[in-house]
C-alpha positions as CSV (number, residue, x, y, z in Angstrom):
1,M,-101.8,-111.9,76.0
2,A,-104.8,-110.0,77.2
3,V,-107.4,-108.9,74.6
4,R,-108.3,-105.2,74.8
5,N,-112.0,-104.6,74.8
6,T,-112.0,-100.9,74.2
7,P,-111.2,-98.8,71.2
8,Q,-107.6,-97.9,70.5
9,D,-106.5,-94.7,68.7
10,G,-107.8,-94.7,65.1
11,D,-110.6,-97.3,65.7
12,I,-114.1,-96.3,64.5
13,V,-116.7,-96.0,67.2
14,I,-120.5,-96.0,66.6
15,R,-122.4,-94.6,69.5
16,Q,-126.2,-95.0,69.9
17,E,-127.9,-92.1,71.6
18,S,-131.2,-90.5,71.9
19,K,-131.8,-86.9,70.6
20,Q,-135.2,-85.4,71.3
21,G,-136.7,-88.8,71.6
22,T,-135.2,-90.2,68.4
23,V,-132.5,-92.8,68.3
24,V,-129.5,-91.7,66.2
25,Y,-126.0,-93.1,65.6
26,V,-122.9,-91.0,66.0
27,L,-119.6,-92.1,64.4
28,H,-116.1,-90.9,65.3
29,T,-112.5,-92.0,65.1
30,A,-111.2,-92.7,68.6
31,P,-110.3,-90.6,70.5
32,G,-111.6,-87.7,68.5
33,P,-114.8,-85.7,68.3
34,D,-118.0,-86.8,66.7
35,Q,-117.8,-86.8,62.9
36,Y,-121.1,-88.1,61.5
37,L,-124.6,-88.5,62.6
38,V,-126.9,-91.1,60.8
39,R,-130.4,-92.2,61.5
40,S,-130.1,-96.0,61.1
41,R,-127.9,-98.6,62.7
42,E,-127.4,-100.3,59.3
43,E,-126.2,-97.1,57.7
44,A,-123.9,-96.4,60.6
45,V,-122.3,-99.9,60.5
46,A,-122.0,-99.8,56.7
47,Q,-120.3,-96.4,56.8
48,A,-118.0,-97.4,59.7
49,V,-117.0,-100.7,58.0
50,R,-116.1,-98.9,54.8
51,V,-113.8,-96.6,56.6
52,A,-112.3,-99.3,58.9
53,K,-111.5,-101.6,56.0
54,R,-109.6,-98.7,54.2
55,Q,-107.7,-97.8,57.4
56,C,-107.2,-101.3,58.7
57,V,-108.7,-100.6,62.1
58,R,-111.6,-102.0,64.2
59,V,-115.3,-101.0,64.5
60,W,-116.9,-100.7,67.9
61,L,-120.5,-100.2,68.9
62,T,-121.6,-98.5,72.2
63,D,-124.5,-96.8,73.8
64,E,-124.3,-93.6,75.8
65,G,-122.2,-95.4,78.4
66,Y,-118.8,-97.0,78.3
67,A,-119.6,-100.6,77.3
68,F,-118.1,-101.4,73.9
69,R,-118.9,-104.3,71.6
70,L,-116.5,-105.2,68.8
71,V,-118.3,-105.2,65.5
72,E,-115.4,-106.0,63.1
73,D,-111.6,-106.1,63.2
74,F,-109.8,-105.1,60.0
75,R,-106.3,-104.8,61.5
76,V,-103.6,-106.6,59.6
77,M,-102.2,-109.4,61.8
78,E,-98.6,-110.3,61.5
79,P,-97.8,-114.0,61.4
80,A,-96.4,-115.4,64.7
């Protein structure tokens, strides 16, 4: 079974971007619009992890491109 390396619907995405020369982190639930803007990576990850644990989804980190890196997976796995 192939492992998917992009967010699925409902996953939390943290996008690093630059606004007026300042690095910020934008959070949203895939595939929706931006929801939160925070100023530190640590704050972005902490907030995303809290939501992802509650919703049993994954957390992804990306820059302004389309390369995604899995941060944490909170999906409930069913026994084989």
